[in-house]
N, C-alpha and C positions, 0 to 999 in steps of 0.2 A: 411575196415576201422579198424576193430579190429586187423587185421594182422599188419597194419602200426603202430598202437599204441603199440602193443606188441613188435615189433622190436625196437621202440623208447625206451621203458622201458628197454629192454635187453641191448641196447647200453649204456644207462645211468648207469645201474647196472654194466656193464663191466668196465666202466670208474672208478666207485667207487672201484671195486675190484682191478683194476690195481693200483690205488692210495694207496691201502693198501700193495701191494706187491713190487712196485718199488719205491725206495727212490728217491727224487727229482721230483716226480710226485704227485701233490696235487690237490684234489677236496674238496672244502669247505663243500658242502652239496649235498644232492640228487637233490635239485632244480638246483644247479649249474651244476650238471652232466647232467640233462635233457637239459639245455640250451647249454652246451658244446657239447652234442651229436648232436643237431640240427646244430650248427655252424660247427662242424667237418664234418657232412654229406654234408652240403652245399658247404664247401670249397673242400671237396673230389670230389664232383660231378662236380665242375667247374674247379678250378685251378689244383686240383689233377688229373683230367682227362687229362688236357693238359700236365702236368708233366709226366704222365704215357705214353702218346703218344710220347713225345719228347725223353724220355729215353728208348723207346722200344728196341733198339738194345742192350743197356747195360743190360736191364732186361733179354733179351734172353741169352746173354753171361753168366749171373750169375744164370741162371736157375730159374728166378723169385725172387731171394732173394733181388734184388735192389728195389723191391716194398716196402719192409720194410723201406728203406731209404726215399722213397717218402711219405709213411704214417707217418714217423717220422717228416718230414718237414710240413706235413699238421697238425699234432698234435701241433707243435710249432706255426704255424699260428693261429690255433684255440685258443691256450692258450694266445696268445697276444691280442685276442679280448675279451674273456670271463673273466669278473672279478670273482675271486675266483677259477679259474682253472689255475694252474701254472705248467710249465714243465721247470726245471732248467738246461737247456743245451741239447746238441744233444744226448749224451749217454743215459740219462734217457728217452728221446723221442724215441730213437731207441729201447731200452729195453721195453718201454711202448707199442710201436707199435707191437712188437712180442707177448708180453703177452696179449695185447688187442685182437689180432687176435685169439689166442688160447682160451681165456676166452669167447669171444663172439661166437665163433664157438661151444664150448661146451654147452653154455647156449641155443643157438638156437637149437642145436640138442636135448637137454633135453626137451625144450618147444614144438618144432614142430615135433620131432620124426625123 
């Protein structure tokens, strides 16, 4: 349970950091980031999984880089649902997906070793 809560906190913190780094990517508060990380995770586990499955050939052709496009689309979907979480266009979403992957990986590595 502690592992799950820690991952949730790291995901929310990553969203806040991305909002400070990427212009066009806005998170109103840490509470908004907590809610956005839950919604992002839910969409990623459902629709994101289907998108990744359908785009598997393209993902293989691009050596996995197309996954950033799928994650950008999931970020846009989450931003359309969560009040206070805004992504203003596809380019900020794509840049946000790349930075989010890097930041969350670094934070998870720092916390879990």
